[in-house]
N, C-alpha and C positions, 0 to 999 in steps of 0.2 A: 611803225609796228607797235610801239608802246601805246599809242592812242587806240589802236584796235583792241588791245588787251583791256584797256580801261573801259571801253564800250561793252565788252563782253561781261566784265564784272558788274557793270550797271544793270545789264540785262539779267544777270543772275539774281540780283536783289529784288526784281519785280516779281509779281505773282505769276505762278506757272500757268501757261496757256492750257496745257492738257487737262489739269484738274478742273479749270474753269469751264472748259468746253464740256467735260463730262458732267459736272455738277449742274450746269445750266442747260443741259440738253433738252429737258422737258419744256423750257420756256422759249426756245428758239422759234422764231417766226417761220411761218410756212414758206416765205420767200427765201429765207436763209437756208431752210431745209432743202428746198428745191435746188438752190444753188449748190449746196454741198453734194447732193445726189448727182448733179450734173458733173461736179468736179471728180467725184469718185468714179463716175462712169467713164470719165476721160482718162483718169490715171489707172484705175484697176477695172477691168471689164469682165473678169471671170472670177467665180468663187474660189477656184484653186489659187489664183493669183492673190486674192485677198487673204486667204488662209496662209499663204507663204509669207505675205507681209506681216501678218499677226505673229507668225512664228519667229520672224526675224527681230521682233521687238525685244529689247533687253529686259531681263527680269527686274532690274532696278526701278523701272517706270511703274511697276505694279506694286511695289512695296510701300507701306504706309510710313514714309519718311518725309522730311521737309523737302519741298520742291527745289530749294536752293542747293541742297546736297546733290540732287539729280543733275542740276545744271552744272555745278562744279565738277561732277564726275565726267560729264560730257566734254567740258572744256579741257580737262586734264588729259583727254585722249588725243588732243591736238599736239603736234610736235612743237618744239620751241620756236621754230621758224614757220610762221603761218603762210598758207597759200590761199589766195582768194578762191580759186577754183575748188580747192579742197573744202573750204568752208561752205561754198555754195552747194557743192555736191552733198555734203553732210546735211545741210539745211533742207535740200530737196528730199533726202531720205527720211528725215524726221517729219517733214510736212506730209509726205505720202503716208507714213505710218499713222499720223494724227488723223488724216482724212479717213483711212480705213477704220480706225477705232471709232471715230464719230459716226460713221455709217453703221457700224455694228451696234452701237448703243441705240441709235435711232430705230433700227429694225427691232431690237429687243423691246423697246417701249411700245411700239405699234403692235407687237405680237401679244403683249400682256394686257392690252387695253380691255378686252372682253372680261377677263377674270376680274379686273379692277371694278368694272361696272357691277358685276354680280355680287362682289363682296360689299359694295356700297349699299346695295338693296338689303342685304342681310343686316347690316348695321341699322338701317332705318326701321326694320321690323323689330329688332331687339329694343329699340328705343320706345316703340309703342307698347311692348310687353312690360317694360319697366314702369311706364305710366299707369298701366292697369294694376300692377302689384302695389304701387304707391296708394292707389285708391282703396284697395283692400285693407292695407295696414291702417289707414286713417279710419276706416269703418270699424276695425277691431278695437282700436283705442277708444273710440266712442262707446263701444259696447262694454268695455272693461270699466270705464268710468261710471256707467250706469249700474253695473253689478256691484261695484264698491258702495254705491249709494244704498243698495238694498240690504247688505249684510252688516251686522253690528260688529263693533270692535271687539266685544267679549268673545264671540265665537272664534274669531281669528286668533285671539290670545290663547284659547284652549288648545287649538291645533298647534300653535307654536310651542307650547309647553310639552305637549305630547311628543312632538318631533324631537325636542331637546332631550326628553327622558330616554327615548329610543337611541339617540346618539350616545348618551352616557352609558347605557347598557352595552352598546357595541364597543366602547372604549374599555370597559371594565375587564373583559377577557384578555386583551393584550397586556393590561397592567399586571394581572395575575401571572401571565407568562413571563413578563419582564422580571417580576419579583423572583420567580423560580430560577431564571437565568443568573440572577445575582447570587442566589444561594448555592449554585453549583460550584462556585470557586472553592469552597471548603471541601466539597466532595472530590474535586479534582486533586487537591493537595493530598488528601488521604489516599487516593488511588496511586499517586506517584510515590508516596512513601512506601507503600506496599509493593511497588514495582509491578502493579497490575496495569501494564501498558495497554493491552487490548481494551480493558474496561474503560480506561481513561480516554483513549482515542474514540471509542464508541460514544461516550458521553459528549465529548467535544464536537464530534460530527453531528450529533443530534441537536446540540445547542446552536451550532452554526446554521443548520437548516432552519430552525425556528427563528433565529435572528434574521435570516434572509427574508423570511415572510413578513417581518415587522421592521424592515430597514427604513421605513418612512419616519420612524421616531429617531430623534437625534441621540437620545440616550442609548438606544439599541445600536446605533452606528458605532458609538464609542466602545460599547461592550463587545461588538463584533471584532474590533481591532484587538481588544484585550484577549479574546478567545483565540484569535489567530496567533497572537504572540505566545499564548500558552501552548498551542499546537506546535509551534516552531521549537519551543523549549523541550517539549516531549520528544520531538525528532532528534534533538541534540542529545538528550538522555539515552535515547535508543542507540545512537551512534556510540556514545560512551560505553554503554552496556555491551555492545557488540565488540568493542575493543578489549574489554575485560575478559571476554570469553576466549581470547587468543591465548591467554596464560592459565586460565582455569575454566574448563568447560562444565556447564551445568545444563543437563538436558531440559529440565523443567523451565529454567530461566530462558534458555534458547528458544523453546517452544513459544513462550510468551512474546519474545521479540519477533519471531517469524509471523505470529498471528497479528501483531501490531503493524508490521510492515505490510502484511496483506490487506489490512483494513485501510492503510494509507494508499494502497495501490502502488507500492514501491518495492515489490518483491525482487525485481531485477536490480534495483539500486542497492538493496541490502546485500546481494551477492557480490556486487562490485566493491562495496564498502568493506565487506569482510576480507576480501583479498588485499585491499589496501592496508587494513589494520594488521593482517598477518605479516605483510612485508615490513611495515613499521615496527611490529613487535620483534621481528628477527633482527633488524638493524639496532633497535634500541637496547634489547636485552644483551646482544653481543657487545655493543659498545660499552654498556655499563659494566659488564663482567670484566672486560679487559681493562677499563679505566680503574676498577677497584684494585686490580693487581698492580697497576702502575703507581697509583697513589699510595699503596702500602709500602713501597720501597723508600729507603731513606734518601736516595738521591733525587727523588721526584718532588722537589720543593717548589719548582716553578709551576705555574698553572698549566694544566694539560687538558682541561675540559674542551677547549676549542680546537684541539688538534684533530686531524682527520684519522679515521679508523686505522689505515695502514701505518701511520706514524705512531699511533698508540701501541699497535702490536710490536713495532720495533723497539719500544721502550720496555717491554716486559723483560725482567731479568732472566738470565739463563736458568737459574734454579727454580724459577716459577713457570717456565714454559709448559712443563707437563701438567702441574696442577691447574694452571689456567686453562689449558686445553680441555681437561676433564670437565671443569665447571662450565666452560663454554658449551661443550657438547651436551652437558646436563640441561642447561636452560633451553638450548635449541631443541632437544628431545621433547621438552615440555610443550613447546609450540607445535612441533610436528604431531605429537600425540593428540593435542587438542584439535588440530585441524582434521586429523583422521577421525576423531569422534564426531565432528561436525559433518564430515563427508558420510560417515556411516549413518548418522541421523537422517540425512536427506535421502540416502539410499533406501533405508527401511521405510521412510515416509513415501517414497516413490513406489515401492513395491506394494504398500498398502493402498495407495491411490490408483494403482494400475487396474484394480477391479472396477473402479468407478470411472475409468477413462472414457467410456462411451457416453456417460451422462454429464461429464463436466463440460464447462464452457470452453470455447476456443481460447479465451484469454488465459484461463487457468492452465490449460494444457501448454500454451506457449510459454508461460512463466516457469512451469515445471521443467520443460525441456531446456530453457535458457539457463536456469540455475544449475541443472545437472551438468550441462556442457561447461559452464563457467567453473564449477567446482572440480570437474575432471581436469580441465586445463590448469586449474590452480595447484593441483598436486605437483605438476612439473615446475610450475612457477615458484612455489614455496621451496621446493628442493633446490632449485637453482639459486635462490637467495641464500639459503643455508650454505650451499657449497661456496658461494662467493665470499661469505664472511670467514669461513674456516680456511678457505684457500688463501685469502689475504693474510690470515694469522700465520699459517705455516710458511708462506714464502718470506715473511718478515723475520722469521727465526733462523738462526744459523745452527742447523742440526747435524752437520757433517762431523762435528767433534764430540757429539754426545756419546755416552757409554752405550754399549749394545742393549743392556736391559732397559735403559731409559728410552732409547729409540724404538725398541720393540714395543714398549708400552704405548708410545705415541702412535706407532703404526697400528697397534691393535685397537686403540681408541678410534682412529680414523677408519679402520676396516669395519668396525662395528657401525660407525656412522654411515659408511657407504652401503652397508647391507640394509640399514634402516631406510636410507634414501631410495634404494632399489625396490624395497618393499612398498614404499609410499608411492613412488612415481612409476614403477615398472620399467625404469630405464637404467641400464648399466653404464658405468663410466661417467665421464663429465669433467668439468674443469678441476674439481677437487682431486680426482684420481690422477689427472695429469700433473698437478702440483705435487702430490705425494710421490708420484713416480720420479719427478725431478729431484726432490729431496732425497728419495731413497737411493737413486743412482749415485748421487753425490756422496751419500753416507757410505754406501757399499764400496765405492772407489777408495775412500780414505780407510775405511775399516779393513777392507781386504788386503790392502798393501801392508797395513800394520800386522795383520794376522800372518801373512806370508813371512815377514821378517821375524815375527815371534816363533813361527814354526821352524824357521832356519836355526834360530837360537836354541830351541828345544832339541832339534836333531843334533846340533853340535855338542850339546851337553848330555845327550842320551847315553845311558850306560847299557842299553839294550838288554835289560833284564825283564823277566816276566812280571807283569802286574797281575796279582792273583784275582781271578774271577771264577764264577760258577761255571760248570759245564754248559748250562743252558743260557749263558749270558749272550745278549744281543743288544742292538741299539734301543730296543724297547725298554731296557732297564736304565737307560740314561734319562736324566731329567729333561734334557734338551729335546727329547723325542716324545715327551708325554703329550704333546698337542696332537699327535697322530693316534688314531685308533688302531689297535693291534689287529682287529678283525679285518679292517679295510686293507691292511698291508699284506696279510698272510693269505687271505682267501680271495681268489680272483673273482668269485661269483658274488661277493658282497658289494652292494651299491654304496656310493659315497654317502656320508652322513648328511641328512637333509638340513637345509639352512634354517636357522632359528627364525621364527616369525615373531619379531620383537613387538609389533603393534598388537599382537594377540597375547603375547606372554607377559609383557610389562604394561604398566599403566602410569597414571600421574603420581601415585604413591611409591611405586617400585620402578625406579629409574634404571635403565640398563647400564648406565655409567656409574652407578653407586657400588657395583661389585668391586671396584678398585679401592674402596675406602677401608674395607674390613678383611677381605680374603687375600691372604698372602701365603706363599710357599717358599721356604728357604730365602726369605728376604726379597723374593721376586713376586710381583703381582701376577695374579692369574691371567692367562690368555683368554681370548674370547671363545676359544673352543674348549669348553669345560670337559674334563675327563670323567668317565663313569667310575663308580666305586670298584667295579671288577678290575679295572686297569691298575689300581693302586694297592691291591691286596698283597701283603707279604713281600713288598718290594721296596720298603723304605730304606733298607740298607744298600740295596743294589743301585739306588739312584745316585749314590756317591761312590764313584768307582774307586777312589783311593781307599775307602774303608770296606770294600767288598772282600770277603774272606771265603775260603773253601768251606763247603758243608762237611759235617762230620763223616768220616769214612770215605771222602772223595779227594783226599789229599794227593799231592803229586807223587809221594812215595808209593802209594798203592798203584798208581797208574804206571809208574816207570818200570815196575817189575814185568809187566806185560810187554813192554817195548823190547826189553833185553832178551826175552825168550822167544825164539821163532815158533814155539808150539802154541803160544797164547798171545794174540794181538788184540788189544781192546778196540772196540768200535769207536767211531768218531763221536758218537753221542756221549760216551763215557769220559772223554777227555775235555778238559777246560782249554779254551783257545789260548795259545801262548802269544799274548799281545803285549806290546810295550805301552808305557804311559803316554808317549807321544802319539801312538796310534789312537788311543782313547781321546786324546786332545783333538785329533783330526776329526774323529767321529762327533765330538761335542760341537766343533765348528760346523760340521755338516748339519747337525740338528738345528743349530741357530740359523743357518742359511735356509734350511727347509721351512723353518718357522716364518722367516721373513717372506719366503715365496708363497706360503699359504695365506699370509695376510694381504699380499698385494701381488696378484697374478700378472699384472702388466710388466713387472720386472722379473718374472720367473726365469726367463731365459738368461738375463744378466746374472742372476743368482746361480743358475746351473753352471755358467762359465766359471764363476768364482769357485764353486764347489769342485768342479773338475780340475781347476788349477791346484787346489790343495792336494788332491790325490795324485795329480801329475808330479808335483814337486816331491811328495813323499816317495813315490815309486822311483823317480829319477835318483833321489838321494840314496835310497837303499841300494840300487844297482851300482851307482858310482862309488859307494863306500866299500861294498863287499864283493862285487864281481871282479874278475881279473882284468887288467888293462888290455890284454891281448885276446879277449873273449871272441871266439869265432863260432861258438856252438849255439848261440841264442837263436830262438825262433824268429822267423822273418817279421811276424807281427809285433814282437817285443822290440826288435831293432827299429822298426818303423815308428812305433810309439815313442821310443826314447829319442829318436832323431827329431820327431815333431816337437817334443817337449823341449829339447835343447834349442831348437830354432825359435820357438815362440815364447818360452818362459824363462829360460836360464840366461842370466847376464854373464857373458863370457868376453874375455879380451881377445883381440885378433890372434894372439899368439897361442891361445889355447885351442886344442883340437877337439873334435866332436867326441862325445862320450862313447865308450865301448867300441864295438866293431864298426867297420865301415858300413853305413846304411845301404850303400849301393849293392852290398852282397845279399841283402834280403830280397826275396822273390818279389818282383813287381816294384821294387824301390819304395821310397817313402811316400805315403799317401798325401794328398793335398790337405791342408789344414781344414778342420771342420768349419762350416759356415757359422760364425758367431753373430750375436745381435748387433754389435757395433764395433768400431775400430778402437774404442778407448781401452779395451782390455788387452789389445795387442801391445800396448805400451808398458804393461805391467811386467817388470823383470825383477828377478831375485838372484843374488849371487849363489853359487853352489855351496852346499854345506860341507864342512870338513869333519873327519872322524874324531870322536872324543879320544884324547891320548890315553885315557884309562882303559880303553878297550884293546885287548891283546888279540891279534889275529895270526901270530906266527909261532906259537908254542905247540909243538907236536903233541905233548901230553894233554893239552886242552883241545886237541883236534883242530888246531888252527882257528880258534874262536868259533867253533861250531855253535855253541850256546847263543852267542850274540847274533851269528848269522841266522840261526833258526828263528829267534825272536823277530829279527828284522824282516826276513822273508815271509814268515807266517803272519806278521802284522799286516803286510801288504795284501796277502791273500784274504785275511779276515776283513780288512776294510772293503776289499772288492766284493766279498760275499754280502756284507751289510749294504753296500750300494745296490747290489742286485735285489736285495730284500725290499728296498724302498723305491725301486725303479718305477713300479706302477704308480706310486704317489707322485714321483717327479714328473713322469709323462702326463699324468692327469691334470697337472697345473699349467701345462704348456699347450697352446693351441695345436691342432693337428698339422697346420701348415708350417709350424716352426719346430717340429720335433726332429729334424734332420740332425741337428747338433747333438741332441741327446743320444740318438741312435748311433751316431759315429763315436761318441765318447764311450758308450758301453761296448760297442763292437770292436773298437780299435785299441782302447786303453784298459778298460776294466777287464775285458776278456783276456788280455795279455798278462794280467797280474800273476796268474799261476805259473806262467813261463819264467818268472824271475827266480824260481827255485833252482833251476839248472845252473845258471851262471853264478849264483850266490853260493851254492854248495860245492861247486866244482873245485874251487881251491882246496877244499877239504878232501874230497874223494880222490882228486888227482895226486895227493901226497900220502894216501894210505899205504901204498906200496912204493918201494924205492925202485922206480922203473929202470934207472941206469944200472943198478946192481943186478936186477933180474935179467935185463938184456945181456949183460956181460956174462952172467952164468949160463944163459941159453947159448951164447956164442961159443962157449967152451964145451958144449955138449958135442959128442961125436955122433953125427947123424948118418955116418956112412958105415953103420954096423952091418955085419954079415948074418947075424942070427937075431931071431925074435927075442925081445927082452920081456921079462915078467915083472921087472921093477921099474917104477917111474923115476924120472929124473929128480935131482935134489932141488932144483929151482922151484918145483911145484910146492914143496913143503915151505919154502921161503915165502911164496905168495900167500899160501894158506895161513901161515903164521902171522903175516902182516894183517890179513883180513880178520883173523881171530882177535888180534890186539884191538883192531878197530871196533869189533863187535863188543869187546869188554868195555872199551871206553864209551861206546854208545850206550851201553847198559848203565854205566856209571852216570852218564849225563841224564839218562831217563829218570834217575832217582832225584835229580835236582829240579827238573822241569819237565812238563809233558811234551812228549814227542808224538805228534799225530801220525796216523798211518800213512798219509801221503808223503810226509817227510821221510819216514822210515823207508818207504818204497823208492823214493827219489835217491836217497843216499846209496842204498844198495844197488839200484839200477846203474848209477854212475860208477860205482866201484866195479861192478861186473863188466861194464863196458870198457873201463880202463884196463882191466885184466885181460879181456878178450883181445883188445887192440895190442896189448903187450905180447900176447901169444902170437898174433899174426906178425908183428914186427920182429919178434925173436925167430920165428920160423923163416921169415924172409931173409934173415941174416946168414942162414946156412949156405955155405958155398957149394957143398956137395951133399947129396942125400941119396940113400939107397931105399929100396922098398921096405926093408926092415926098419930104416930110419923113419920112414913115413908112419910105419906102424907104431914106433916109439912116440912119435908126435901125438898120434891118436890116443895112446895109452896115457900120456901125460895130461892131455886135456880131459880125458874121461875121468881120471883120478881127481883132477881139480874140480870138475863139475859135481862129482859124487860128494866130496867133502864140503863143497860150497853149499849144497842144498841142505846140509845139516846146520849150517850157520845162519841161514836166512829162509824166510818163508816166501820170498819173492818168487812168484811163478807167473809166467814162464821166465826163465833167465833170458835177458835181452842179448841180442846179437850172438846167440849160440851158433847159428848157421854161419856167421862170419868166419869163425875158426874152422868149423867142420868143412865148409865148402872150400876153404883155402887148402886144407890138407888133402881133400879128395881130388882137388884139381890136378894133383901130381899124376893121377891115373887117367886123365883125359887124353885121348889119342891126339896125335899131331894134327889131324884133319879137323878136329873140333876145337882147337885152341883159338882160332880166329873168332868164332862165335862166342866162346866163353869170355874172351877179353872184352868184346863189345857189350855183353850182357852184364858183367860184373864191374861196374865203374866205382864201387865202394872201396876198391883197393887202390893204393897209391902206385905211382909209376915204379918206385923202388921195390915195392912188394911184388908186383907182377914180374919185374925184371929178375928178382931173386928166384921166383918160382920157375921161370923159364930156364934160368941158369942151372938149376938142380935137376932138370929133366934129362935123364940119360937117353931117352928114346927120341929125343928131338935132335935133328941134325943141325949142323952149323948154318946151313943156308936158311933153314926154317927159323932158327933163332934170330938171324939177321932180319928176316921178313917180319917176324913178330915184334922185334924191337922197333922196326920202322912203323909198324901199325900203332905202337904206343906213342911214338912221336907225333903221328898224325892225329891221334885221339886227343892230344893236348892236356892230358891229366897231369896233376902235380905229383 
């Protein structure tokens, strides 16, 4: 086996048979050709078979590689253990393929033999033509030598000199042009110093065209390179000039730059470069501004230039956050305004060129549209860059512990910047507004908790005395509400004040953020919503409520006289509202919250929640301090509101009971809590306030603290009235889809404020008359008289005397503080109701009563009503039918008592039982049936 392999290797080193056969196919003898044809005819007899053999030949045989490689490849196909039959079979296949290939080559040679003969004939013909041409050339040379002999050397010299002179004249013109090109360098420098970029580019382009015409001169080639370098330098200066326009726009200079870019054919490139410069200007200016404040601090000794922008913002000291923000917005305004000027320049240019749009070229039209689209998109891009820088600055600062004035100023600066951005890009909101909202919510959360604790402290130290104000006093007289326009609040048909167009109102010299440098009111910088002159006329003293005094002739003594006399009751407009200093503090806080709401509407609902909690806590505190613990006469909506406040706002221990009456007694139960903006405000809890020990509520000669009760209750009503006054403004700052909370707050809590008068004043009115003594006196009256009496009973005089004492004390109170007509009516309404219920209760205590006794009851009550109408102007007297119907029920026949009991459920079980027991015309069986009906009725 090894010997056989060695033989194959020797065969591989020999020349290849196939190339030799193919290369020498033209020299094969006819005998060999005949022999091969016979062989082919024996092996392959059909063309299809020959084609099949050709197709089976491997591609490696046709590649131009060394034959030894082909042989080696064929040998590698054999297995390691060789078989003679396999080798012979493979040899027969290769021999058959060689035979077919040889036959194919022979046929191709025979087929091309005629063409070869024709081409050979053409070659012979070409050789003859070349010989003829050679003869002609030899003849021409001989003729030239003869002509040279006939002409003199002098004539030829003249011709040569003339030709040389013509050549020099031809060269003289390019030399003059080259000299002119050399002299243009000074002209180009002069144009560049004058910033005449269009003229400079025009000269350069002309020079380059001329230089291209004379590029065969080596000096011109060098000059062309220098001109091209100059052109590149001009483009760099154009780019630098374009960057300078980002901070200081000059229309004339910008026009030259645009014309220069047009000459260069790079108008679109100029628009792209402008946006890049604007972005770079925003980042550079903001970074330098913040870096200046960081380096100005004593603690910034380490190098900070290489710090990232957010890290620099975090290094700004707390006392410099607001000034740095103003300066940052000031420089950003400068960039925004310059971009706006560039945008307006292109817009006016586009409008001017619109007339020529039909005649301008397609390229110019395309460039104009491209620049317009690019600049339009750039408005949003520039505003997004500005937002990113200010957003990073705000998020790096800890604003939650700032004072309210400082935070409002920060909020106002950002609000003004947001309005500028909306005017520039036409887009509301964005990442900056989200960042401000995040900081604002954090600040409100901290600030509101502190204000609730502060309010609780104020309430615990409140003496509940009247703070003197004018009769026309309202929230508009408070400094905190000066950012609201009076017309907008009071007139429903007045449209909101239009937004300031900063890009039209201000310019590069008048920065909208420079207003904070000079204008201040009471140590507080002016808000972004400037007030008109008419809003501040004659109100300087009213802005500071602690210093507000009564106008001459409108003092409380003059008003109190009208309260004491039933013949002359002053109108509500003539009385100053009896408000406490804490109530004014609540209104001030509401004004601050509204100001925050106006500056950032995205947190408006959160602000309304805080505002409502201030009022809720004040209402709850007044009720808990002055209403009786066993109050059962409050309105259902007041009980529901108090229960909601207790559940959501008041921090109570498990042992403490709910405030006031059981809320389940209210009609419909307690409503579901209003839908707030988030759950974070549900965690705000404040402990209930306690009453100031200096406030006396139990002295009868002081009407059980009626003065303090009046100030407390009317303060609640006054705050509610002021909240109604600003309701349109509150709702206007909240989207329509989120106004449910506001509507519930006003419908469930603010509307229930007036209902607090009843439970607050009831401890006073319920003690005006000594009910126990009166009922004892009535029980001693003989109602079983046999004759009609003309004199009323003595207990009536006792009741009237108590009411007269109350009237005198109320008159005395009116000399010290204003008593509004609703308070007057409420007090007398409750007194009359207490008296009427005392009458019914006393009449029900009679064990026996005759018809004459019933007439005495009517006489007593009629006497009481007649004298009472002289004490008060309250009309009509409340619950008068309660007494008269009870007395007249004695005359109801036995058959109608069932219906009477079912219809009159206002009487208690004891009162109806006493009535039935006194009816002599009702039999025993009927009494038993009627008492059973009372048991079934379930009344108490």
